[in-house]
C-alpha positions in Angstrom: -16.1 -2.4 -18.7 -14.3 -5.8 -18.8 -15.8 -9.2 -19.0 -19.6 -7.9 -18.5 -19.8 -11.1 -16.2 -22.2 -10.9 -13.3 -22.4 -13.3 -10.1 -24.8 -13.8 -7.9 -24.0 -16.5 -5.4 -26.3 -17.6 -2.7 -25.2 -19.8 0.2 -27.3 -20.8 3.0 -26.9 -22.8 6.5 -23.8 -21.1 8.0 -22.2 -21.1 4.3 -22.0 -25.4 4.8 -25.1 -25.9 2.2 -24.1 -27.1 -1.5 -22.5 -24.1 -3.9 -25.4 -22.7 -5.9 -24.7 -22.6 -9.9 -23.2 -19.6 -11.0 -26.1 -17.6 -12.7 -25.1 -15.2 -15.6 -26.9 -11.8 -15.7 -29.0 -12.9 -18.9 -29.6 -16.3 -17.4 -28.1 -18.9 -20.3 -27.4 -21.9 -18.8 -25.6 -23.7 -22.1 -22.4 -22.5 -23.0 -23.1 -22.5 -26.6 -26.5 -20.4 -26.1 -24.5 -18.0 -23.5 -21.9 -17.0 -26.4 -24.2 -16.5 -28.6 -26.2 -14.2 -26.2 -23.0 -12.2 -25.8 -22.2 -11.6 -29.4 -25.7 -10.5 -29.9 -25.7 -8.1 -27.2 -22.2 -6.7 -28.2 -23.8 -5.5 -31.6 -26.3 -3.5 -29.9 -26.4 0.0 -28.8 -25.2 0.2 -25.0 -28.2 1.1 -22.8 -28.1 4.4 -20.9 -27.8 4.6 -17.5 -28.9 7.4 -15.3 -25.8 8.5 -13.9 -22.6 7.8 -16.0 -19.2 6.5 -14.3 -17.8 8.9 -11.9 -14.3 8.9 -12.7 -13.3 12.3 -12.2 -12.1 14.1 -9.4 -15.1 15.5 -7.5 -15.7 19.4 -7.3 -13.7 20.8 -4.0 -16.3 22.2 -1.6 -16.3 25.2 0.1 -14.5 24.7 3.6 -17.3 27.2 5.1 -20.6 25.4 4.3 -22.6 23.8 6.7 -21.9 20.2 7.8 -24.9 18.0 8.1 -24.9 15.5 10.8 -23.9 12.0 10.5 -24.9 9.4 12.9 -25.8 6.1 11.0 -28.0 3.4 12.8 -25.7 1.3 11.1 -21.6 0.6 11.3 -19.1 1.8 9.1 -16.3 -0.7 9.2 -13.2 0.3 7.5 -9.8 -1.5 7.6 -6.6 -0.4 6.3 -5.6 -3.7 4.1 -3.1 -6.1 5.0 -3.7 -9.2 7.1 -7.3 -9.0 8.5 -7.1 -10.5 12.0 -9.6 -12.6 13.2 -10.1 -10.7 16.2 -11.6 -7.9 13.4 -13.5 -10.3 11.3 -15.5 -11.4 14.6 -16.1 -8.1 15.3 -17.4 -7.1 11.9 -19.5 -10.3 12.4 -20.9 -9.6 15.8 -22.1 -6.2 14.5 -23.7 -7.7 11.3 -26.1 -10.0 13.5 -24.0 -13.5 13.2 -25.8 -16.1 15.2 -29.0 -14.8 14.3 -31.7 -16.8 12.3 -31.8 -13.7 10.1 -28.5 -12.8 9.6 -27.2 -12.3 5.9 -23.7 -11.3 4.6 -23.2 -10.2 1.1 -19.7 -9.9 -0.3 -18.7 -7.8 -2.9 -15.3 -8.9 -4.8 -15.7 -6.3 -7.5 -12.3 -4.6 -6.2 -10.2 -7.7 -7.4 -9.2 -8.8 -10.7 -10.1 -12.7 -9.3 -13.8 -11.6 -8.9 -14.1 -12.6 -12.6 -13.2 -16.3 -11.6 -15.9 -18.7 -11.0 -13.7 -20.7 -9.3 -12.4 -18.1 -6.3 -14.0 -19.0 -3.3 -14.9 -15.6 -1.2 -17.1 -17.3 1.3 -14.5 -19.2 3.0 -12.7 -17.0 5.2 -16.3 -16.0 6.4 -18.0 -19.5 7.2 -18.0 -20.5 10.8 -18.6 -16.9 12.0 -22.6 -17.7 12.5 -23.9 -16.0 9.2 -27.2 -17.8 8.3 -26.8 -16.8 4.7 -23.4 -15.9 2.8 -23.7 -14.2 -0.9 -21.4 -13.0 -3.3 -22.6 -10.1 -5.5 -20.5 -8.8 -8.7 -20.9 -7.4 -11.8 -18.8 -4.9 -14.1 -21.7 -3.4 -16.0 -23.2 -0.5 -14.3 -26.5 -1.0 -16.1 -26.8 -4.2 -14.4 -26.0 -2.7 -11.2 -28.4 0.0 -11.7 -31.5 -2.5 -11.6 -33.4 -3.6 -8.8 -33.5 -7.3 -9.0 -29.3 -7.2 -9.3 -29.0 -5.0 -5.9 -32.1 -7.2 -3.7 -29.7 -9.4 -1.9 -28.3 -5.9 -0.6 -31.5 -4.7 0.6 -31.9 -7.6 3.2 -28.0 -7.6 3.7 -27.1 -7.0 7.8 -23.5 -7.1 6.5 -21.6 -5.9 3.6 -18.4 -6.3 2.9 -16.4 -4.7 0.2 -13.1 -7.0 -0.8 -9.8 -5.0 -1.3 -7.7 -4.9 -4.9 -8.3 -1.6 -7.0 -10.9 0.8 -5.8 -11.2 2.3 -9.2 -13.0 -0.9 -10.4 -15.3 -0.4 -7.5 -15.8 3.1 -8.7 -16.3 2.1 -12.4 -18.8 -0.2 -11.5 -21.0 1.1 -8.6 -20.3 4.9 -8.1 -23.6 6.9 -8.9 -26.0 3.3 -9.2 -28.3 1.9 -7.0 -25.6 -0.4 -5.8 -24.2 2.8 -3.9 -27.9 4.1 -2.7 -28.5 1.1 -1.4 -25.2 0.8 0.7 -25.8 4.2 2.2 -29.6 3.2 3.0 -28.4 -0.4 4.8 -25.9 1.7 6.6 -28.9 4.0 7.9 -30.9 1.3 8.5 -28.8 -0.5 10.7 -26.7 -3.2 8.8 -22.6 -3.1 8.9 -21.2 -2.0 6.0 -17.2 -2.9 6.0 -14.3 -3.4 3.4 -10.6 -3.5 3.4 -7.9 -1.6 1.3 -9.8 -0.4 -1.7 -13.0 -1.4 -0.2 -12.0 1.1 2.5 -11.0 3.9 0.1 -14.2 3.7 -1.9 -16.0 4.8 1.0 -14.9 8.6 0.7 -16.4 10.6 -2.1 -12.7 12.3 -2.6 -11.4 9.1 -3.6 -7.7 8.5 -4.0 -7.5 6.2 -6.9 -3.8 6.0 -7.2 -0.4 7.9 -7.1 2.7 8.1 -5.0 3.2 11.4 -3.3 0.8 13.2 -5.3 -2.7 11.8 -5.1 -4.8 10.7 -8.2 -8.3 11.5 -7.1 -11.8 10.0 -8.3 -15.3 9.8 -6.9 -16.3 7.3 -4.6 -19.4 6.1 -2.6 -19.5 9.1 0.0 -20.2 6.4 2.6 -18.5 8.6 5.0 -19.0 12.3 4.4 -16.4 14.9 4.7 -13.7 12.1 4.5 -10.8 11.2 2.1 -9.9 7.7 3.3 -6.5 6.3 2.8 -5.3 2.6 3.6 -2.1 1.0 4.3 -0.6 3.8 5.7 2.1 3.7 7.5 3.6 0.6 6.0 3.2 2.4 2.1 4.5 5.9 3.8 1.7 7.6 2.3 1.3 10.7 4.9 2.6 13.1 1.9 -0.2 11.8 -0.4 -2.7 12.3 2.3 -1.6 15.7 3.3 -1.7 16.7 -0.9 -5.2 15.3 -1.1 -6.5 17.3 1.7 -4.9 20.6 0.5 -6.9 20.1 -2.9 -9.9 19.6 -0.7 -9.5 21.2 2.2 -13.2 20.8 3.6 -12.5 16.9 4.1 -10.6 15.7 6.8 -8.1 13.1 5.9 -8.5 9.5 7.7 -5.3 7.4 7.1 -5.5 3.7 8.2 -2.9 1.4 9.1 -2.8 -2.5 7.9 -4.7 -4.5 10.3 -6.7 -1.8 11.9 -10.2 -0.5 11.7 -12.1 2.2 12.0 -15.5 2.0 13.4 -18.0 4.6 13.0 -21.4 4.2 14.5 -23.8 7.0 15.6 -21.7 9.8 17.3 -18.7 7.4 17.8 -15.5 6.8 16.2 -13.2 4.1 17.4 -10.2 2.1 16.3 -9.4 -1.6 16.6 -6.5 -3.7 15.7 -3.1 -3.5 15.4 -2.0 -0.4 14.5 -3.3 3.5 14.4 -5.7 5.7 12.4 -4.2 9.1 11.6 -6.4 12.2 11.0 -5.2 15.0 8.9 -6.5 18.7 8.6 -5.3 21.1 5.9 -3.9 24.1 6.7 -6.3 27.5 6.4 -5.7 31.0 6.2 -6.0 31.3 10.0 -4.5 27.8 11.1 -1.5 25.5 10.1 -2.3 22.0 8.9 -2.1 19.5 11.8 -2.3 15.7 11.9 -2.6 13.1 15.2 -3.0 9.9 15.6 -5.9 7.5 17.2 -4.8 4.4 19.0 -7.1 1.3 19.7 -8.6 1.9 23.5 -8.8 5.5 23.4 -11.5 7.5 23.8 -13.9 7.3 21.2 -14.2 10.5 18.9 -17.4 12.2 16.8 -16.6 12.1 13.1 -19.0 15.0 12.6 -17.4 17.1 15.0 -14.3 16.4 13.4 -15.5 17.7 10.3 -16.9 20.7 12.1 -13.6 21.7 13.9 -11.8 21.3 10.4 -14.6 23.8 9.1 -14.4 26.1 12.0 -10.7 26.1 11.3 -11.7 28.0 7.9 -13.5 30.7 9.5 -12.5 33.8 11.2 -11.2 33.5 14.6 -13.7 34.3 17.2 -13.1 36.6 19.1 -12.4 38.9 16.1 -8.7 39.5 15.8 -7.4 42.9 14.8 -4.2 44.1 13.8 -2.6 46.1 16.5 -1.6 49.6 16.2 1.6 50.3 14.4 3.6 52.9 13.1 3.5 53.4 9.6 7.0 54.9 9.3 8.5 51.6 11.2 10.8 49.3 8.8 9.2 46.4 7.0 9.3 43.2 9.4 12.1 40.2 8.7 11.1 36.8 8.4 12.4 36.2 12.0 10.2 39.0 13.2 6.4 39.1 12.6 5.1 41.9 10.9 2.5 43.0 13.0 0.9 41.5 16.6 -2.7 41.2 16.6 -5.1 41.6 19.5 -8.2 40.0 20.7 -11.3 42.0 20.4 -14.3 40.7 23.3 -17.5 40.2 21.9 -19.8 42.4 23.1 -23.5 42.2 23.7 -25.1 45.6 22.5 -28.8 44.6 22.7 -30.5 42.7 25.0 -29.1 40.5 28.0 -27.1 36.8 28.2 -27.4 34.9 31.3 -25.2 31.8 31.1 -25.5 28.9 34.1 -22.9 26.4 34.5 -25.0 23.7 34.6 -26.2 21.6 38.0 -29.6 23.3 38.1 -30.5 26.9 38.2 -31.3 28.7 41.6 -34.2 30.8 42.5 -32.9 33.8 42.1 -31.1 32.7 38.3 -34.9 31.8 37.3 -36.0 35.1 38.6 -33.3 37.2 36.9 -34.1 35.3 33.8 -37.8 36.3 33.9 -37.5 40.0 35.0 -35.0 40.3 32.0 -37.5 38.8 29.8 -40.3 41.0 30.6 -41.8 39.8 33.9 -45.2 38.2 33.9 -46.0 39.9 30.1 -42.8 38.2 28.9 -43.0 35.9 25.8 -40.7 32.7 26.7 -39.3 30.3 24.1 -37.9 27.1 25.5 -35.4 24.9 23.0 -35.0 21.4 24.6 -33.1 20.2 21.4 -30.1 19.2 23.8 -31.7 16.1 25.3 -32.8 13.2 22.8 -36.6 13.3 21.7 -37.3 9.9 23.5 -36.4 11.5 27.0 -38.5 14.9 26.3 -41.4 12.3 25.4 -41.2 10.7 28.8 -41.8 14.0 30.3 -45.2 14.1 28.3 -43.6 16.7 26.0 -43.1 19.5 28.2 -39.5 20.2 29.9 -39.2 21.2 33.8 -38.4 24.7 32.7 -41.9 25.5 31.4 -43.3 24.8 35.0 -40.7 27.1 36.4 -41.7 29.9 34.5 -45.5 29.6 34.8 -44.7 29.1 38.6 -43.0 32.5 38.6 -46.1 34.1 36.8 -45.2 34.1 32.9 -48.4 33.2 31.0 -46.6 32.9 27.3 -44.6 30.0 27.6 -43.9 27.8 24.1 -41.7 24.7 23.9 -40.4 24.3 20.5 -38.8 20.8 20.2 -38.1 20.7 16.6 -34.7 19.1 15.9 -34.9 18.7 12.1 -32.7 21.4 10.2 -35.6 21.9 7.5 -38.3 23.0 10.1 -35.7 25.0 12.0 -34.8 27.0 8.9 -38.1 27.9 8.2 -39.8 31.5 8.4 -42.3 29.9 10.7 -40.0 28.9 13.1 -37.6 31.7 13.0 -40.8 34.2 13.7 -41.6 32.7 16.7 -37.8 33.3 17.9 -38.1 36.9 17.1 -41.3 37.3 19.2 -40.1 36.1 22.1 -38.8 38.2 24.8 -36.5 35.4 26.4 -34.9 32.1 25.1 -34.2 29.7 27.2 -31.8 26.7 25.8 -32.2 23.7 28.1 -29.0 21.1 29.2 -27.7 18.1 27.8 -25.5 17.8 25.0 -24.7 21.2 22.9 -23.8 19.3 19.6 -27.4 18.5 19.2 -27.9 22.2 19.3 -25.3 22.6 16.2 -26.9 19.6 14.4 -30.4 21.4 14.5 -29.3 25.1 13.9 -25.9 25.7 12.4 -26.3 28.2 9.5 -30.3 28.4 9.7 -32.3 31.3 9.8 -32.9 30.5 13.1 -29.4 31.2 14.5 -29.2 34.4 12.4 -26.6 32.9 9.7 -28.6 33.6 6.9 -31.9 35.7 8.0 
């Protein structure tokens, strides 16, 4: 566990005030008294922490399992190491609320061996950027990292920076403790959580802890679900290493970051800043080959959840179903240059009921009428799913979309609106029963990924009914 030292160094007034004394975890101010306490504590049994160090490689997830949406209110700001350009430092500070009177930056230098040096000034590069308070938080004791008073500075931080070094030091000190949990909470609450080099690598649960072409994998923080993050990517030629990592964990998307380059994830948006590129890696599946491509600064933003779901779909059987074409059983075996068998696509069938698909732009009167007739006319039981629009937009309309008024004007008496977007609610027996009783189900317009967020692999979608 190293020295067992913990450091909490507050500084206020935009980093210009006098440096506060370094406080040890046990509060001794005299060197002799501090040494006696260390000797005494060293002879005592180590306290048990709820979670032991998460040093081992995580168990690989099933690539076909549901992908929960990831849309943090805050920003995840990951840098691939190397020199941190001023533009990236300023961008991080702006996202962290610098210049606001309540802005607070907490620097976690634990990945660095220099974190134990009381003379190391971790604040200096961040001073003058407008933060009202800058703190340094560090320990190598897991039991201390699990205590509420230690993580208290994180709870009010508007910005948290994980310095570079060795990501294994961060994992050994904090993985599975209150520090990791608080980082996730602050990210969801609106803070910016960032890091460079090791501070970026630690953010994926499947963490690359070392290795050259073959990665050494361990357990990180799980701040970016479904990812394996690597850094110094092009500069240290880590392409093979990341390919091997996603091959061992094919449910994960590989994300390689060049030096002086940042990936910023906020709500449903992923964008690239800085001097280099980000690199996305998918593992090979039984249906598709491995794939990789580059993301450049200035390109259209991507959706991280959609990337992970795209990777998931690559592991599922193709749709429409692909079936072997008829082949003469007496034909000679195929050679390597000649495919063993051609395939044909089987078109999807709708053996019961009807599908009415509108290309957007508003339905015409005959389209509405056709839907009502197919659903049973005036006796129809119609359920409207307005899930594709934000809840705030639906609330502004009084909780009832315009489609409900249209159906009532056409004489339908039984019209229900089911606005639920929480997966647990959608997956309930009560919700499924309402859909089962309907003779017509209308999917409202908007963003289709909101339907996927709410319905994927739920009873409502019929996946596990």
